C-alpha positions as CSV (number, residue, x, y, z in Angstrom):
1,M,-24.7,-1.5,18.0
2,S,-21.2,-1.8,19.3
3,F,-18.3,-2.7,17.0
4,K,-16.0,-3.4,20.0
5,N,-16.5,-7.2,19.8
6,I,-16.5,-7.3,16.0
7,L,-13.4,-5.2,15.1
8,P,-10.0,-6.6,15.9
9,S,-7.6,-4.5,18.0
10,V,-3.9,-4.0,17.7
11,S,-2.1,-3.5,21.0
12,A,1.5,-2.8,22.0
13,Q,3.3,-5.4,24.0
14,E,4.9,-2.9,26.4
15,P,3.2,0.3,27.8
16,D,5.9,2.5,26.2
17,E,6.0,0.6,22.9
18,E,4.6,2.5,20.0
19,L,2.0,0.8,17.9
20,V,3.0,-0.2,14.4
21,D,0.3,-0.5,11.8
22,P,0.8,-3.8,10.1
23,Q,-0.9,-2.4,6.9
24,V,1.9,0.0,6.4
25,T,4.5,-2.7,6.7
26,L,2.6,-5.0,4.3
27,K,2.1,-2.2,1.8
28,E,5.8,-1.6,1.7
29,K,6.5,-5.3,1.2
30,C,3.8,-5.8,-1.4
31,G,4.9,-2.6,-3.3
32,D,8.4,-4.1,-3.5
33,S,7.3,-7.6,-4.4
34,T,7.9,-9.2,-7.7
35,H,4.2,-9.4,-8.3
36,C,3.7,-5.6,-8.3
37,A,7.2,-4.7,-9.6
38,H,6.3,-4.4,-13.2
39,L,3.5,-1.9,-12.3
40,K,5.8,0.1,-10.1
41,E,8.3,0.3,-13.1
42,K,5.5,1.6,-15.4
43,L,4.4,4.1,-12.8
44,D,8.0,5.3,-12.3
45,A,8.6,5.6,-16.0
46,C,5.4,7.6,-16.5
47,T,6.3,9.9,-13.5
48,D,9.8,10.5,-15.0
49,R,8.3,11.2,-18.4
50,V,5.8,13.6,-17.1
51,N,8.3,15.4,-14.8
52,S,10.7,15.8,-17.7
53,R,8.3,17.9,-19.7
54,T,7.3,21.5,-19.0
55,K,4.0,21.4,-20.8
56,T,2.0,18.2,-20.9
57,D,-1.6,17.0,-20.4
58,E,-0.4,13.5,-19.6
59,T,-1.0,12.2,-16.1
60,C,-0.1,8.9,-14.5
61,V,-3.4,8.2,-12.9
62,E,-4.0,4.9,-14.7
63,E,-0.6,3.6,-13.8
64,L,-1.0,4.8,-10.2
65,F,-4.4,3.0,-9.9
66,D,-3.0,-0.2,-11.3
67,F,-0.1,-0.2,-8.9
68,I,-2.4,0.6,-5.9
69,H,-4.8,-2.1,-6.9
70,C,-2.0,-4.6,-7.0
71,V,-0.7,-3.6,-3.6
72,D,-4.1,-3.6,-2.0
73,H,-4.8,-7.0,-3.4
74,C,-1.6,-8.3,-2.0
75,V,-2.2,-6.7,1.4
76,S,-5.7,-8.1,1.6
77,K,-4.5,-11.7,1.5
78,S,-2.7,-11.4,4.9
79,L,-3.7,-8.3,6.8
80,F,-6.5,-9.6,8.9
81,S,-4.4,-12.6,10.1
82,L,-2.0,-10.1,11.6
83,L,-4.6,-8.2,13.6
84,K,-5.4,-9.2,17.2
């Protein structure tokens, strides 16, 4: 089975033009959006707290997962409309 016809492709406009992954751009925009801002603040606060201690068992995994989930949800709304 060939996925060539099923999967969208992203191509450069000029032969020398470097491809830019639209997912990377969208992740940056979504990470800075007001929708995910409160989760980024929680993650940053946790990271600062953990980094300020020399001995701690605390991790910021939950905060990281919450933030990544928010960003991925935001990206999923528009990513496929940008692919050719």
